[in-house]
C-alpha positions as CSV (number, residue, x, y, z in Angstrom):
1,M,8.3,-14.6,-24.0
2,S,6.6,-11.5,-25.3
3,M,3.0,-10.3,-25.9
4,S,1.7,-11.3,-29.2
5,N,0.7,-8.1,-31.0
6,A,-3.0,-9.3,-31.1
7,K,-2.9,-9.1,-27.2
8,L,-1.1,-5.2,-27.5
9,K,-3.6,-4.3,-29.2
10,K,-6.7,-4.9,-26.9
11,V,-4.7,-3.8,-24.2
12,A,-4.4,-0.5,-26.2
13,A,-8.1,-0.7,-27.2
14,A,-8.7,-1.5,-23.7
15,L,-6.9,1.1,-21.7
16,P,-8.5,4.6,-22.6
17,G,-12.2,3.3,-21.6
18,K,-10.8,1.9,-18.3
19,V,-9.2,5.0,-17.5
20,R,-12.6,6.9,-18.2
21,K,-14.5,4.6,-15.9
22,L,-12.4,5.1,-13.0
23,A,-11.8,9.3,-14.1
24,N,-15.9,9.6,-14.4
25,Y,-17.0,10.7,-10.5
26,E,-17.6,13.9,-8.8
27,L,-15.4,14.4,-7.0
28,F,-16.6,18.1,-6.2
29,E,-19.0,20.2,-7.5
30,L,-18.7,23.2,-10.4
31,G,-21.2,25.9,-10.9
32,R,-23.6,25.4,-13.9
33,N,-21.7,27.5,-16.5
34,A,-18.6,26.2,-15.9
35,K,-16.4,25.8,-18.9
36,H,-14.6,22.4,-18.1
37,T,-16.3,19.2,-15.7
38,V,-15.0,17.4,-13.3
39,Q,-14.5,14.1,-15.3
40,S,-12.4,15.8,-17.6
41,M,-10.1,17.3,-14.6
42,L,-9.7,13.7,-13.1
43,Q,-9.1,12.2,-16.6
44,T,-6.3,14.7,-16.5
45,V,-4.9,13.5,-13.3
46,F,-5.3,9.8,-14.3
47,E,-3.3,10.4,-17.7
48,A,-0.5,11.8,-15.3
49,A,-0.4,8.7,-13.5
50,L,-0.7,6.2,-16.5
51,N,1.9,8.5,-18.1
52,F,4.7,8.8,-15.3
53,T,4.5,12.1,-15.2
54,S,3.0,15.6,-14.2
55,I,-0.3,17.3,-14.6
56,E,1.4,19.9,-16.2
57,V,2.9,17.8,-19.1
58,I,-0.3,16.2,-20.0
59,A,-2.5,19.1,-20.0
60,G,0.5,20.8,-22.1
61,V,-0.1,18.3,-25.2
62,K,-4.1,18.1,-24.8
63,E,-5.2,19.9,-27.8
64,S,-8.3,20.8,-25.5
65,G,-9.5,20.8,-22.0
66,P,-8.7,22.0,-18.4
67,S,-5.5,23.9,-17.7
68,A,-2.4,22.6,-15.0
69,D,-3.5,25.9,-13.3
70,T,-7.6,25.5,-13.2
71,I,-7.1,21.8,-12.1
72,R,-5.1,22.7,-9.3
73,G,-7.0,25.7,-8.3
74,H,-10.5,23.4,-8.0
75,L,-8.1,20.6,-6.3
76,D,-6.7,22.9,-3.3
77,W,-10.2,24.9,-2.9
78,K,-12.7,22.0,-3.3
79,V,-11.4,18.7,-2.0
80,S,-11.2,17.4,1.4
81,L,-10.3,14.1,2.8
82,D,-13.7,12.9,2.7
83,D,-14.3,13.3,-0.8
84,V,-10.3,11.8,-1.4
85,E,-12.1,8.5,0.5
86,K,-14.9,8.3,-0.6
87,M,-13.8,8.4,-4.3
88,M,-11.2,5.5,-3.2
89,M,-13.8,3.4,-1.9
90,D,-16.3,3.5,-4.8
91,R,-13.1,2.9,-7.3
92,V,-12.0,0.4,-5.6
93,K,-15.4,-1.4,-5.5
94,W,-14.9,-3.1,-9.0
95,L,-11.4,-4.3,-7.9
96,A,-12.6,-6.2,-4.9
97,T,-15.9,-7.3,-6.8
98,S,-13.0,-8.9,-9.5
99,I,-11.2,-10.5,-6.5
100,H,-14.2,-12.1,-4.7
101,R,-14.7,-13.5,-8.2
102,K,-11.9,-15.0,-9.1
103,T,-11.4,-15.9,-5.8
104,G,-14.1,-17.3,-4.5
105,R,-13.1,-16.0,-1.0
106,T,-13.4,-13.1,1.6
107,S,-10.5,-13.7,3.6
108,F,-7.0,-12.8,3.0
109,E,-3.2,-12.0,4.2
110,I,-3.3,-8.7,5.0
111,A,-0.2,-6.0,5.6
112,F,-0.3,-2.5,7.4
113,D,1.9,-0.5,6.3
114,W,3.0,3.0,5.4
115,S,4.5,4.8,2.5
116,P,6.5,8.0,2.4
117,E,6.8,10.5,-0.2
118,M,9.8,13.1,0.6
119,Y,9.0,16.6,1.4
120,Y,11.2,19.9,0.8
121,G,9.3,22.5,1.6
122,S,8.3,24.7,5.0
123,K,8.4,22.5,8.1
124,G,5.0,23.6,9.3
125,N,3.1,21.5,6.8
126,P,1.0,19.4,9.5
127,F,0.4,16.8,6.4
128,I,4.3,16.1,7.1
129,N,6.3,13.5,9.4
130,G,9.8,13.3,10.5
131,T,11.6,10.3,8.7
132,E,14.8,8.4,7.3
133,P,17.1,11.0,5.4
134,K,16.7,10.3,1.9
135,A,17.3,12.8,-1.1
136,G,18.4,15.4,1.0
137,T,15.6,15.7,3.0
138,C,14.6,14.1,6.1
139,W,10.6,14.9,5.9
140,A,8.1,13.1,4.2
141,Y,4.4,13.1,3.3
142,E,3.5,9.6,4.7
143,F,0.4,7.2,3.6
144,F,-0.7,4.4,5.9
145,T,-1.3,1.5,3.5
146,V,-3.1,-1.5,3.7
147,S,-2.5,-4.4,1.1
148,I,-4.1,-8.0,0.5
149,V,-2.8,-10.9,-0.8
150,A,-4.8,-12.4,-3.7
151,S,-4.0,-14.7,-6.6
152,G,0.0,-14.5,-6.3
153,E,-0.9,-10.6,-7.1
154,R,-0.1,-8.1,-4.2
155,L,-3.1,-5.2,-4.1
156,L,-3.0,-2.3,-2.3
157,L,-6.5,-1.5,-1.2
158,F,-6.6,1.4,1.2
159,A,-5.1,4.7,2.1
160,Y,-5.0,7.5,4.6
161,P,-2.7,10.2,5.4
162,L,-0.4,9.5,8.7
163,Y,-0.3,12.3,11.0
164,G,2.1,11.2,13.2
165,R,2.6,7.5,15.0
166,E,1.5,8.3,18.0
167,N,-2.4,6.8,17.0
168,L,-1.8,3.9,14.8
169,L,-5.1,2.8,16.1
170,F,-7.0,5.3,14.7
171,Y,-5.6,3.8,11.6
172,I,-5.9,0.6,11.7
173,N,-9.4,0.6,12.7
174,R,-10.2,2.8,10.0
175,A,-8.9,0.5,7.5
176,L,-10.3,-2.3,8.8
177,L,-14.0,-0.6,8.6
178,F,-12.9,0.4,4.9
179,L,-12.3,-3.7,4.4
180,R,-15.4,-4.7,6.0
181,K,-17.3,-2.7,3.5
182,L,-15.4,-4.3,0.6
183,R,-16.6,-7.6,2.7
184,M,-12.6,-8.3,3.2
185,F,-11.6,-10.1,6.2
186,P,-8.1,-10.5,7.4
187,S,-6.8,-14.4,8.0
188,V,-4.1,-13.0,9.5
189,V,-2.2,-9.5,9.6
190,Y,1.7,-8.8,8.5
191,L,2.6,-5.3,10.6
192,D,5.7,-3.8,10.0
193,R,8.5,-3.1,13.2
194,G,6.7,0.2,13.2
195,F,3.4,-1.0,14.7
196,R,4.7,-3.3,17.4
197,S,2.9,-1.7,20.4
198,V,1.2,-3.0,23.5
199,D,-2.5,-1.6,22.5
200,I,-1.9,-2.8,18.8
201,F,-1.3,-6.0,20.1
202,A,-4.1,-6.0,22.5
203,Y,-6.6,-4.8,20.1
204,L,-6.3,-7.2,17.6
205,K,-6.4,-9.9,20.2
206,D,-9.2,-8.6,21.3
207,E,-10.7,-8.3,17.7
208,R,-10.1,-12.2,17.3
209,I,-7.4,-10.9,14.6
210,D,-4.3,-12.9,14.2
211,F,-1.4,-11.3,13.3
212,I,2.7,-11.6,13.1
213,T,5.3,-9.0,13.4
214,P,9.3,-8.8,13.9
215,A,10.2,-9.1,17.5
216,Y,12.4,-6.8,19.3
217,Q,15.7,-8.3,20.1
218,D,16.7,-6.3,23.3
219,S,18.3,-7.6,26.2
220,K,14.9,-9.3,27.5
221,F,15.1,-11.3,24.1
222,E,19.2,-12.1,24.4
223,R,18.5,-13.1,28.2
224,E,15.8,-15.6,27.1
225,V,17.1,-17.0,24.0
226,A,20.8,-17.2,24.9
227,P,20.6,-21.0,27.0
228,V,18.4,-22.5,23.8
229,E,20.8,-24.4,22.0
230,K,17.8,-26.0,19.2
231,F,16.0,-24.0,17.0
232,P,13.5,-22.9,15.9
233,A,12.1,-22.2,19.6
234,V,8.5,-21.1,21.4
235,F,7.9,-19.0,23.8
236,N,4.5,-18.9,24.9
237,G,2.9,-16.4,27.1
238,W,5.6,-13.6,26.2
239,Q,4.4,-10.8,28.4
240,M,5.0,-7.0,26.8
241,Q,4.1,-4.0,29.1
242,N,3.5,-0.1,28.1
243,A,4.4,2.9,29.8
244,D,0.8,2.4,31.6
245,R,2.0,-0.8,32.9
246,E,-0.7,-2.5,31.2
247,T,-0.3,-6.1,30.1
248,V,-0.5,-8.1,26.7
249,E,0.7,-11.8,26.8
250,I,1.8,-13.3,23.3
251,D,4.0,-16.0,21.6
252,L,7.5,-15.7,20.4
253,V,8.7,-17.7,17.7
254,V,12.7,-17.8,17.0
255,V,14.2,-19.3,14.1
256,E,17.9,-19.4,12.6
257,D,18.5,-17.6,9.0
258,F,22.3,-18.5,7.5
259,F,23.3,-16.1,5.3
260,E,26.5,-15.3,2.9
261,D,28.2,-11.8,3.9
262,K,30.2,-9.4,1.7
263,D,33.4,-12.4,2.0
264,S,31.1,-15.4,1.2
265,R,31.0,-16.5,4.7
266,V,28.4,-18.4,5.7
267,K,26.9,-16.9,9.2
268,R,24.2,-17.4,11.5
269,R,21.8,-15.0,12.5
270,L,18.4,-15.3,14.5
271,C,15.1,-14.0,14.0
272,G,12.2,-13.5,16.3
273,F,8.4,-13.0,15.6
274,F,5.7,-12.1,17.7
275,T,2.6,-13.9,16.9
276,N,-1.1,-14.3,18.4
277,L,-1.4,-17.2,15.8
278,P,-3.1,-20.3,17.8
279,K,-0.6,-22.7,18.9
280,K,-1.7,-25.5,17.0
281,F,-1.5,-24.2,13.5
282,Y,2.4,-24.2,13.9
283,K,2.7,-27.3,16.2
284,G,5.7,-29.3,14.7
285,R,6.9,-26.3,12.3
286,P,7.3,-23.0,14.1
287,E,9.5,-22.0,10.7
288,I,6.2,-21.3,9.1
289,I,5.5,-18.4,10.9
290,A,8.8,-16.6,9.3
291,E,7.6,-18.2,6.2
292,M,4.5,-16.4,6.1
293,Y,6.1,-13.1,7.1
294,S,8.4,-13.6,4.4
295,R,5.3,-13.0,2.1
296,R,5.4,-9.4,3.1
297,W,8.4,-8.6,1.4
298,G,6.4,-9.6,-1.8
299,I,4.1,-6.5,-0.7
300,E,7.0,-4.0,-0.7
301,T,8.2,-4.8,-4.0
302,A,4.4,-4.1,-5.0
303,H,4.6,-0.9,-3.2
304,R,8.0,-0.1,-5.5
305,C,5.8,-0.9,-8.5
306,E,2.9,1.5,-7.2
307,D,5.6,4.1,-6.3
308,E,6.3,4.2,-10.4
309,F,2.4,5.5,-10.9
310,R,3.3,8.6,-8.4
311,I,2.2,12.1,-10.0
312,K,4.8,14.3,-10.1
313,S,4.0,17.3,-7.9
314,T,5.4,20.3,-6.2
315,S,2.1,21.0,-4.3
316,V,2.4,21.3,-0.9
317,S,-1.4,20.8,-0.1
318,G,-1.3,17.5,2.1
319,I,-5.0,16.6,0.2
320,V,-3.6,16.9,-3.2
321,R,-1.2,14.6,-2.3
322,Y,-3.3,11.8,-0.9
323,L,-5.6,12.4,-4.0
324,Y,-2.5,11.8,-6.0
325,F,-1.5,8.7,-4.3
326,V,-5.1,7.2,-4.4
327,V,-4.9,8.1,-8.7
328,G,-1.5,6.5,-8.3
329,M,-3.0,3.5,-6.4
330,L,-6.1,3.1,-8.9
331,A,-3.8,3.3,-12.1
332,Y,-1.3,0.4,-10.5
333,K,-4.6,-1.4,-10.3
334,L,-5.4,-1.1,-13.6
335,W,-1.8,-2.2,-14.2
336,V,-2.7,-5.4,-12.3
337,Y,-5.7,-6.2,-13.9
338,L,-4.0,-6.0,-17.6
339,N,-1.7,-8.2,-15.9
340,L,-4.2,-11.1,-14.8
341,L,-5.8,-10.5,-18.0
342,F,-3.8,-10.4,-20.6
343,C,0.1,-10.9,-19.9
344,E,2.0,-13.9,-18.8
345,N,3.4,-12.0,-15.4
346,S,4.0,-8.4,-14.4
347,L,7.1,-7.4,-16.2
348,Q,4.9,-8.0,-19.4
349,S,2.2,-5.8,-18.7
350,R,4.4,-3.5,-17.0
351,N,6.4,-2.9,-20.1
352,V,2.9,-3.5,-22.4
353,L,2.2,-0.2,-20.1
354,L,5.2,1.7,-20.9
355,G,5.2,1.0,-24.5
356,I,2.0,2.3,-24.8
357,C,3.0,5.4,-23.0
358,I,6.3,6.1,-24.8
359,S,4.9,5.6,-28.6
360,Q,1.7,7.7,-27.7
361,P,0.8,9.6,-24.3
362,I,-2.4,7.8,-22.9
363,V,-4.9,11.1,-23.1
364,L,-8.4,10.7,-23.9
């Protein structure tokens, strides 16, 4: 069912005001006699995200306002990581408040992840990491992200530049502090494979935070699982050890998954999950652990949708790229807001936003 013209007009009328509110933030200071305002520069940045393009394109079609060179110059020299993180907190508050009012909850399912933006410049850039080869490069800016599941929507709430993956606990702790300030607390955390470590598991257990993550299917896994005749199977007190011989005990849940190969033949594979959820939670039905973790795929779908709001840029400044990532994240939240407010489903709201941009660029 397509959206009515009346609703389309409401979205088109509401959108500019919402964007102005997002851009109304003193990200940095300007001199008293400055020709342009911080808000006018941020408006151009937000417009670039909502139009799925670059600030050069938006600045070029505006009759007045700062040029792209002016905006880039101020962003390069006047914005710090802390400035961007503070703006993110300030701008995310309205969404957190809406979620609290809509759900009446403070506890949510949460996913930790990282999101790459491929990089093609000098390898000496301190903001880049090695990653899986894609589009002709194996280097990328990477952003540690936190998403929640609420009202059937996957919402990205937090992002921070990832300087390597050696100290992921730093990012996890920073994200949890951020969420606490928003009065949001994890009922369970879904961890990607890259977060499997004794240190992270021990930290989450100490903090009394429940988690689920895919298990290593190493020689120990194969050896212990081989004698099992019936699945799902639960291994309590599964021990893991780090290089310093520190040990943590968690539970391993193994389930069967049946799928068709390329020749339409049904095959079986085993899927294991580490968890510290109370045993009474899944007693009698261990497969619920796999079902819960499957909700994470919806979060990854949300990441792909959020990618469409990324600002096109060749900037080699890690701070500027972080700002652009956060602005794209906020633009995506605006899309989710419109979805909840006006639309039957996410595809409709995406098409509405595209329709507005194609017919007339969102320029304030």
